[in-house]
Structures are given as structure tokens and as C-alpha cells.
N, C-alpha and C positions, 0 to 999 in steps of 0.2 A: 477620483483615487481611491476614494476609500472606499467606497461600492465593491470592484476592481479585489482589493485588499480581503473584503468581507467574500465573497466568495471564491477569492485563492483557499482560505481558512479553512471554510466550509469544503472545499474541494478538498484539502489534506487531509481533515477529520476521518472525513468516506472514505477517502484514499488506506489510510489506519487504519479502520472497524472490516474495511472489504478483505483486506490483506490479514488480519486475526484472524478472518476465517478459513482463510484460501490455505494461507503457509503451514498450516498446521498438518494438513493431509496431505499435503505436499512432499513436507519433510519424512513425513511415516512410509511416503512410497518409495520417495528416493533410498531411506537409508533399511527396505525391509531386507533382509536374507532371501538370496535366490536358492532353490533348488536345484546346488548344481546337481547330483546322484538324487534319481527318483529311487523314491518307497525309501530311501536313506531321514533318518530326523536331521534338522537341519541344527549343527551345533556353533553355538557364537558364544565367543567371551565379549566379555565388553569393562571397558575402563569410566563405571557411572559419573568421579568430574568431571572425567575426558568430555562425558557423552554430555554430559549439563551445560557445561560450555558453549559445546557446540549447537547444540537445542537452542538454548536460549539469547545468543548470537545471535542463530540466520532468522530466526522467528524478529528480533528487535530489525534487523537488513530488513527483512520482507518489510514489514511494516514502516520504515523510511524510505521503503524503494515506493509502498502502495502511497503516503503521503506527500511525498515530487512527484510523482503521477498525476494523481488526483489535482495536487496546487495549482497542473501545471496547464491538468484537462479543464478546470474548472478559471482559467483565467480568461479566457476565447470569451466564455458567456459575459465574465464581466463587464470585459475593455468593454462588447459586443452591448450591454447594458448601458452602464455609463455614456455612449454615446448617443446611445438613444432618449438618455433623460437630460443632454445636453442639446439635443436639438431641440424639444419639447420644452421648453422654458426659454420665450423671447429674450432676448438682449434691453439692459435696462440700458436708454440712451436719456441724454440731458441735453 
């Protein structure tokens, strides 16, 4: 069981790190204003405190989702590794 938890913790960390690199570009792309009229400059108005709250909450949510996905993905190799280790150790008989 200890080995499975270690695998899940490693997966959670890997997922959170991956999300830290993936989520910011996606947020930038998703919130980029589009050119409605070709040839005219893009006008934007922005409420900075609301934008900061929105961006940071989305980044943290993305990291949480990445950590959960990583933990679940690393659960299966951890279970397989623990089963293989249990088979390799002979049972002690008295």
C-alpha cells in the first residue's frame, strides 16, 4: 500500500507541474480578444482586480485537476508494482 501511495504522490506532483506549464498559455489563448472588424484596432477594457482573481483561480483549478489526473494515472502502475513485489517475496511458513 505504501508503494501505491508513493506512486500517487509522484503522479500528483507531475500533474501539477505539467498543469503549471500548460494552463497559462491556454488561459492566454482563451481570453485573447478577437478582431471583429478587420483593419481596426482591438479595443479592450479590463477590470484588473477581477482579471487577477479570475486568472489565479483558473490556474489553481488547472493545477488541482492536473494533480488529480496525475495521481489517478500513477495509481495503476503503483498497484501493478505492489502486486509484482508481493509475488516476488516468498511466504514465510512455520
